[in-house]
C-alpha positions in Angstrom: 192.8 101.9 93.0 189.5 100.2 93.5 186.0 101.4 92.1 182.9 101.7 94.3 179.3 100.8 92.7 176.1 101.0 94.9 173.5 99.2 93.4 170.7 101.4 93.2 168.1 100.5 95.1 164.9 101.8 94.1 162.8 100.7 91.5 161.2 104.4 90.4 163.4 105.9 89.0 165.9 106.1 85.8 168.5 108.3 87.1 171.6 106.4 87.3 172.6 107.4 90.7 174.5 105.0 91.7 176.9 106.5 89.3 176.8 110.0 90.0 175.1 111.3 93.2 173.8 115.0 93.6 174.6 116.8 96.8 173.6 120.4 95.8 171.0 121.7 94.2 169.9 125.4 93.8 166.9 126.5 92.2 166.3 129.7 90.2 162.4 129.9 89.1 159.7 132.2 88.4 156.3 131.5 88.9 154.5 133.0 86.3 150.5 132.5 88.0 149.7 133.7 84.0 151.2 130.6 82.2 150.6 128.5 85.8 154.1 127.3 85.0 157.5 126.9 86.4 160.5 128.5 84.5 164.2 128.7 85.0 167.3 126.7 86.0 168.3 124.3 88.0 171.5 123.8 89.0 173.4 119.9 90.4 176.8 119.6 92.3 176.9 115.5 91.4 179.8 114.1 92.8 181.3 110.8 90.9 180.7 107.8 92.5 182.8 105.9 90.2 186.6 106.0 89.1 186.0 107.4 85.8 184.0 105.0 84.5 180.9 107.1 83.1 180.8 109.6 80.8 176.7 109.9 80.9 174.2 111.0 84.1 170.6 110.6 83.9 167.9 112.4 85.9 164.4 111.9 86.1 162.3 114.6 83.6 158.5 114.2 83.2 157.0 116.0 81.3 159.1 118.7 80.7 160.6 121.2 78.4 164.0 121.2 78.6 166.6 124.4 77.1 170.8 124.3 77.2 172.0 122.2 79.1 175.7 123.2 80.2 178.4 120.7 82.5 180.4 123.1 84.4 180.0 126.2 81.9 180.3 124.3 78.4 177.2 123.6 76.2 176.6 119.6 76.8 174.9 116.5 74.7 171.7 114.9 75.7 168.5 113.7 74.5 165.6 112.5 76.5 164.8 108.4 76.7 161.6 107.1 74.9 159.0 107.7 77.8 159.0 104.0 80.5 155.1 104.0 82.3 154.8 106.2 85.0 158.4 107.1 85.5 158.6 109.8 82.4 161.9 109.8 80.5 165.9 109.8 81.4 167.1 112.5 80.5 170.9 111.3 79.3 173.5 114.4 78.9 177.0 113.0 78.0 180.6 114.1 79.6 183.7 114.4 77.4 185.1 112.1 79.8 184.8 110.4 82.9 185.2 112.1 86.1 187.6 110.7 89.2 185.7 109.0 92.6 184.6 111.6 94.7 184.9 114.8 92.3 182.2 116.5 91.1 180.7 118.1 88.3 178.3 121.0 87.6 175.2 120.9 85.5 173.0 123.2 84.9 170.0 123.1 82.9 167.0 125.6 81.3 163.3 124.5 82.9 160.2 124.4 82.0 157.5 123.5 83.4 154.6 121.8 81.4 150.2 122.0 81.7 151.2 118.2 82.2 153.0 118.7 86.0 152.4 116.5 88.3 153.6 118.5 91.1 152.1 121.6 91.0 148.6 122.9 91.3 147.2 126.3 90.1 144.6 127.3 92.1 142.3 130.1 90.6 140.7 132.9 92.8 137.6 131.8 93.1 139.6 128.8 94.5 141.1 129.5 97.4 139.0 131.5 100.6 139.2 135.1 100.2 139.3 134.9 96.6 141.5 137.5 95.7 144.6 136.2 94.7 145.6 132.8 92.0 147.5 130.1 94.2 150.2 127.4 93.8 151.4 125.0 95.6 153.5 121.7 95.6 153.2 117.8 95.9 156.2 116.2 95.1 155.8 113.2 96.8 156.2 110.6 96.0 157.1 110.5 92.5 156.4 114.7 91.2 159.0 116.1 91.4 160.6 115.1 88.5 157.7 116.9 86.7 159.5 120.0 88.2 162.7 119.8 87.5 165.2 116.8 86.0 166.4 115.5 88.8 167.2 112.1 90.6 164.7 111.0 91.8 164.9 109.1 94.0 164.5 108.6 98.6 167.8 107.0 98.3 170.0 110.5 97.5 170.1 113.9 99.7 170.9 117.2 98.6 171.7 120.7 100.5 169.3 123.1 98.3 169.0 127.2 97.4 166.0 128.5 96.3 165.8 131.3 94.6 162.0 132.3 93.8 160.3 135.4 92.3 157.0 135.3 92.0 154.0 138.7 92.4 152.3 136.8 95.5 154.7 135.9 98.9 156.1 132.7 98.7 157.2 128.9 101.1 160.3 126.9 100.3 161.3 123.8 101.9 164.0 125.9 103.4 165.0 128.7 105.8 164.5 132.0 105.0 167.7 134.1 103.9 166.9 137.7 105.0 164.0 140.0 103.1 162.2 139.2 99.6 164.3 141.5 97.1 162.9 144.0 93.9 162.7 141.3 91.0 163.7 142.7 87.8 159.6 142.0 86.8 157.9 144.6 87.7 155.6 143.7 90.4 157.7 140.6 91.2 159.8 139.9 94.0 162.6 137.7 94.8 162.6 135.1 98.2 165.5 133.5 98.8 166.2 130.2 101.1 168.2 127.5 102.1 168.0 124.4 103.3 171.6 123.4 104.8 169.9 119.8 106.0 170.2 117.4 103.0 166.9 116.6 102.2 165.9 114.0 99.7 163.6 115.6 96.6 160.3 114.3 97.0 161.0 117.4 99.8 161.1 120.0 98.1 158.3 122.2 98.4 157.2 125.0 97.3 153.8 127.7 97.4 153.2 130.7 96.7 150.0 133.5 97.1 148.1 135.4 99.3 150.0 134.4 103.0 150.5 135.5 106.1 152.2 134.8 109.1 151.4 134.3 112.7 153.5 132.9 115.4 152.7 130.2 117.1 155.0 129.1 119.3 159.0 130.5 120.4 160.0 128.7 117.2 157.1 128.0 115.0 154.7 130.5 113.2 152.1 129.5 110.9 151.4 130.6 107.6 147.9 130.2 105.5 145.4 132.6 104.0 145.1 136.5 105.7 141.0 135.7 106.7 141.8 132.8 108.6 144.9 133.1 110.2 143.3 134.4 113.4 141.3 130.8 113.3 144.7 128.5 112.5 146.3 130.3 115.1 143.5 129.8 117.7 144.0 126.2 117.1 147.6 125.4 116.7 149.2 127.7 119.7 148.0 125.2 122.1 150.4 122.9 121.6 152.6 122.8 118.6 155.7 123.3 121.3 154.2 121.5 123.4 154.4 119.0 120.9 158.2 119.8 120.3 159.2 119.3 124.2 158.0 115.8 123.9 159.4 114.5 120.8 162.7 115.6 121.4 163.0 113.8 124.9 161.6 110.7 123.0 164.5 110.9 120.2 166.9 114.0 120.5 167.0 118.2 119.4 165.0 119.1 116.8 167.7 119.8 113.9 166.2 121.9 111.2 166.1 125.6 113.4 162.1 126.6 112.8 159.3 124.0 112.1 156.5 126.0 111.1 152.6 125.0 109.5 151.2 126.4 106.4 147.4 125.4 106.1 146.8 124.9 102.9 143.8 125.9 100.5 141.3 122.6 100.6 142.6 120.9 97.6 145.4 119.9 99.3 144.9 116.3 99.0 146.4 115.0 102.4 146.0 115.1 106.0 150.0 116.7 106.2 153.3 116.8 103.8 156.2 117.2 106.0 158.1 119.6 104.0 160.6 120.7 106.2 160.6 124.0 108.5 157.1 124.0 106.7 155.1 121.2 107.4 152.0 121.5 104.4 148.8 120.9 106.1 145.2 120.4 104.8 142.6 123.4 106.6 140.6 120.3 107.4 142.2 120.1 110.8 140.6 123.5 111.4 137.5 122.3 113.3 137.3 124.8 115.9 137.8 122.4 119.1 141.7 122.3 118.3 140.8 117.6 118.6 142.3 117.2 114.6 145.5 118.5 115.1 146.9 115.1 115.8 148.4 115.6 112.5 150.3 118.0 112.7 152.0 116.0 116.3 152.3 113.5 113.1 153.6 115.6 110.6 156.5 117.2 113.0 157.2 113.5 114.5 158.9 112.9 110.3 161.2 116.0 111.0 162.8 112.6 112.8 161.1 109.7 110.4 161.0 110.1 106.4 162.8 113.6 107.2 166.3 112.3 108.7 165.3 109.6 108.5 164.5 108.4 104.8 163.6 104.8 103.8 165.4 104.1 100.3 162.5 103.4 98.0 159.4 102.8 98.0 158.9 99.9 98.1 160.3 100.2 102.5 157.7 103.4 103.1 157.0 101.8 106.1 160.1 102.2 108.0 158.9 106.9 107.2 155.1 106.3 108.1 155.4 103.5 110.3 158.0 105.1 112.8 156.2 108.1 112.4 152.5 106.7 113.5 155.3 105.2 116.5 156.4 108.5 117.4 153.1 111.0 116.4 151.2 108.0 119.2 153.6 108.7 121.1 154.0 112.2 121.6 149.7 112.1 122.1 150.8 109.4 125.5 153.1 112.1 127.0 150.8 115.0 126.8 147.4 113.0 127.3 148.5 109.2 128.7 148.8 106.1 128.1 144.7 105.5 126.9 145.0 107.9 124.1 148.4 106.4 122.5 145.6 103.0 122.8 142.6 104.9 121.8 144.2 106.1 117.7 146.1 102.7 117.5 142.0 102.0 117.7 141.3 104.2 115.0 144.3 103.3 113.0 143.2 99.2 113.5 140.1 100.6 111.6 141.8 101.9 108.8 144.2 99.3 108.5 141.9 97.0 108.2 139.9 99.3 105.2 142.3 99.4 104.1 143.6 95.4 103.9 139.4 95.0 102.6 140.2 97.5 99.9 142.3 95.9 97.9 142.0 92.0 99.2 143.4 90.2 102.3 145.6 88.8 99.8 147.0 92.0 97.6 150.9 92.9 97.3 149.9 96.2 98.8 148.9 94.8 101.7 152.9 93.6 103.0 155.2 95.6 104.8 157.7 95.6 102.4 156.0 95.4 98.7 157.5 94.7 95.1 157.1 98.2 92.6 159.1 97.3 90.4 157.6 98.2 87.4 154.8 99.9 89.2 153.5 103.6 90.1 154.0 104.1 93.6 151.3 105.9 94.3 148.9 103.3 93.6 150.5 101.4 96.5 149.3 104.3 98.6 147.4 103.7 101.2 147.2 103.3 105.6 149.4 100.3 105.3 152.9 101.0 105.4 151.4 103.6 108.0 148.8 101.1 110.3 151.5 98.0 109.3 154.5 99.7 110.4 153.2 100.9 114.1 152.3 97.0 114.8 155.0 96.0 114.0 157.3 98.9 115.9 154.5 98.1 118.9 155.3 94.8 118.6 158.6 94.5 119.0 157.7 97.4 121.8 156.1 95.0 123.4 158.9 92.0 123.0 161.8 93.6 123.8 159.9 95.7 126.2 159.5 99.6 126.8 162.3 100.7 128.5 164.8 98.6 126.2 163.0 99.5 123.0 163.5 103.7 124.1 166.9 103.2 124.3 167.1 101.7 120.6 165.4 105.0 119.1 167.3 107.0 119.6 170.8 105.1 118.5 168.3 103.8 114.9 168.0 107.9 114.6 171.6 108.6 115.1 173.3 105.9 113.6 170.8 106.5 110.2 170.5 110.6 110.3 170.6 112.2 107.4 171.3 108.8 105.1 168.4 106.5 103.3 168.4 102.2 103.9 165.7 99.7 104.0 164.0 97.4 106.4 167.4 94.6 106.4 169.3 97.4 107.7 166.9 98.0 110.3 166.3 94.1 111.0 170.3 94.4 111.4 170.7 97.5 113.4 167.8 96.5 115.7 169.9 93.5 115.8 173.5 94.6 116.9 171.8 96.7 119.5 170.6 94.1 121.6 173.4 91.3 120.6 174.6 91.4 123.8 171.3 91.5 125.4 170.8 87.7 126.1 167.3 87.8 126.5 166.2 90.3 123.7 168.6 89.2 121.2 167.0 85.2 121.5 163.9 87.7 120.8 163.8 89.4 118.0 166.3 86.2 116.2 163.2 83.5 116.9 161.0 86.5 115.4 159.2 85.4 112.0 160.7 88.5 110.3 159.9 88.1 106.4 156.3 87.2 107.9 156.4 90.5 108.8 158.2 91.5 105.9 155.8 89.9 102.8 152.7 88.4 103.9 149.6 90.1 103.8 146.5 91.2 105.4 146.5 91.7 108.7 149.2 91.1 111.3 148.4 89.9 114.2 145.8 92.3 116.6 147.7 93.5 119.9 145.7 93.9 123.3 144.9 97.4 123.2 143.2 99.4 126.8 140.0 100.0 125.2 139.2 102.1 127.9 138.3 104.7 125.9 136.5 103.7 123.0 133.9 101.4 125.2 132.1 104.5 125.8 131.8 104.7 121.7 130.9 101.4 121.3 128.4 100.7 124.4 126.4 104.2 122.1 126.9 102.2 118.6 125.8 99.1 120.3 122.1 101.3 121.7 121.8 101.8 117.8 121.3 98.2 116.6 117.6 98.2 118.7 115.3 99.1 116.5 113.5 101.5 118.7 116.4 103.5 120.6 115.4 107.0 120.9 118.9 109.0 120.8 118.6 111.6 123.0 121.7 115.0 122.8 123.3 113.7 126.4 124.0 110.5 124.1 127.4 112.9 123.1 127.5 116.0 125.4 130.9 113.9 127.0 132.5 112.2 124.1 135.7 113.5 122.4 135.5 114.0 118.4 137.8 110.9 118.2 135.4 108.9 120.0 132.1 109.7 117.8 134.8 108.4 115.0 135.4 105.2 116.6 130.7 105.1 117.3 130.9 106.3 113.9 133.1 103.2 112.5 131.6 100.7 114.4 127.6 101.6 112.7 129.1 101.6 109.5 130.7 98.3 110.0 126.7 96.9 110.8 125.9 94.3 108.6 122.2 95.8 108.9 122.1 99.0 108.2 120.7 101.9 109.9 116.9 102.9 108.7 116.8 106.3 106.1 114.9 107.5 109.5 117.5 106.5 111.9 120.2 108.1 109.5 118.0 110.9 109.3 116.9 111.0 113.5 121.6 110.3 114.4 122.0 113.9 112.6 119.6 115.9 113.9 120.0 114.8 117.5 123.7 114.7 117.9 124.1 117.8 115.4 126.2 114.9 113.0 124.5 116.9 109.7 126.1 120.6 110.1 129.3 119.5 112.7 132.2 121.6 111.4 134.5 118.9 112.6 135.4 116.9 108.5 136.2 113.7 110.5 132.8 114.1 111.6 130.9 114.7 109.5 132.5 112.7 106.2 132.2 109.7 108.9 128.2 110.4 109.3 128.0 111.3 105.4 129.0 107.4 104.9 126.4 106.1 107.3 123.6 107.8 106.0 124.4 107.0 102.3 125.0 103.4 103.8 121.6 103.6 104.8 119.7 104.8 101.5 119.5 108.4 103.3 118.4 111.0 100.8 118.8 113.9 103.0 122.6 113.2 103.1 123.1 113.4 99.4 123.8 116.9 98.4 125.7 118.0 102.0 127.8 114.9 100.8 128.5 116.5 97.4 129.3 119.4 99.1 131.7 118.5 101.2 133.6 117.0 98.3 132.8 120.6 96.4 134.8 122.5 99.7 137.4 119.5 100.6 139.9 117.8 98.3 142.2 114.8 101.1 142.0 111.9 99.5 141.2 110.3 103.0 137.8 111.8 102.4 137.3 112.0 99.3 137.9 107.8 98.2 135.4 106.6 100.9 132.9 109.2 100.2 132.7 108.4 96.1 133.4 105.2 97.3 130.2 105.2 99.2 128.5 108.1 97.2 128.3 105.3 93.8 127.1 102.4 95.5 124.1 104.5 96.9 123.7 106.2 92.9 126.9 105.0 90.6 125.4 108.3 88.4 125.1 110.8 90.9 128.5 109.9 91.9 130.2 110.7 88.7 128.7 113.5 86.9 129.4 114.8 90.5 132.8 114.3 90.1 132.8 115.4 86.9 131.6 118.3 87.7 134.9 118.8 90.6 136.9 117.2 88.9 139.6 120.6 88.0 138.5 121.6 92.2 141.0 118.1 93.1 144.9 117.4 92.5 146.0 116.1 90.2 147.2 112.9 93.0 143.4 112.9 94.1 141.5 112.7 90.4 143.5 110.3 89.0 142.7 108.0 92.1 139.5 108.8 92.2 139.2 107.9 88.9 140.3 104.3 89.6 137.7 104.0 92.2 135.2 104.9 90.2 136.0 103.6 86.5 139.2 100.9 86.9 142.2 100.0 88.1 141.3 100.0 91.6 144.9 98.6 93.2 146.8 98.2 90.0 
């Protein structure tokens, strides 16, 4: 019989998933708030991908305390391999004999996290909004699941998951709840069970526990958050969530996960959202009391197709997750608000892409669509590039073949790779094959300089965007180049929050910054200094810092202590450092324990070196 060996195409895993593939995971964990640890056991069902040729299984681990390991119920020999940079340690488990192709073994591992776990953040009651009880949440993307339990920590492997989680407080997980919680052996604790029947990459394994209440925001959706924030979160999300789902179902195909829910986390969550299946984990910065920041929900919902169902095979091809998701997010917005709004969002995205390219440098490898991450931590490459360069590539392809034709490709692509992982080369082959019988489209796609799109650093060709919705912001920004311009409240009265974002972005690009007095006047007359919309206030503080306006220093420090989303935190620290390095460093030293480990590490690199390495 011929042996099938799939060469590993993910350089950021130590696992030998070319020999074994985890098809089902049972996670039995106690959440130990007093120790700030998670402990229990994990059971992998592993299918052999060779014909009895492999007699060892290697999992990814990072800073774990490993106990007993059993293979098919019998004690097994194992060893932790030497640490390999950001990838942790391989856990090598010896088998008595090889296993036939496609036959399975069961591996049961006792495990406990340590204080060096990079996936879990533990909050004291004081760090939560109502101060009642502690809180824990996970963030496994990109390669942090290995710090919770031994696993094949690669997006190239997908498994179904059963969660059996014991905690003194309510639990959320990336699966559908199974019944009501039941009393656990430990006094005051309950056991919460969840089931994920759609195979997922392990970076989508997610847990949260704390003082969490739920309210319905749609026929198949709830919002979960701290009880004191439940009403405002419900109001923010109930108007649009089901509209978003209906819109994308028409573009791709019906939602595959049963429920679509949103967990609004405490403020130290480092991202806008994390697309954990069933329960999107979201930043509280989307709760702006004006329903103008919920594009994040359209984005995370779109991940239910791109990323979660159809997944990039490694972080080197991350644009297949994020570029597609931004593309679908903007298609949702166009369906609800019109095509002009899609272009408006894309213009804001182009600015974010430009900023990322400028930060890395236009010839930096991390500004490529397909990056080389061999020996590198994928978190270091995280930026707007895969999101916005990826979107612009797909937008280019849409315009190249024509939107009606591209619209037929979308459901084909998401059907062909449903519950699978792929790389950029498979994407290219798929679109070429789909249009093979369309002479016009086929010619255009075959003549396309694919290598330039995949591998050229820096900005791609800029599309012709419809600027209707940004022109008013551009015009107002032009007025501020005149030192004698006198602002009026009516200047911004009819502008959406995102138009204010574009306006402030334009001001930030001025070669000659505003004067301190202009900055103060802008903040007071336009209300930016007291805005509850963080998308607006954070940019205004950057404008003020660039202007040398001392009046924004304290509000900037205050904001940095209220939100841990890297989109805001990193640029604010960079600008605060340029204004006064000593203040920036002191502020960070005082707040670093508030931030998630991923955010803390990235700000340390921004302030103390190793930028982009």
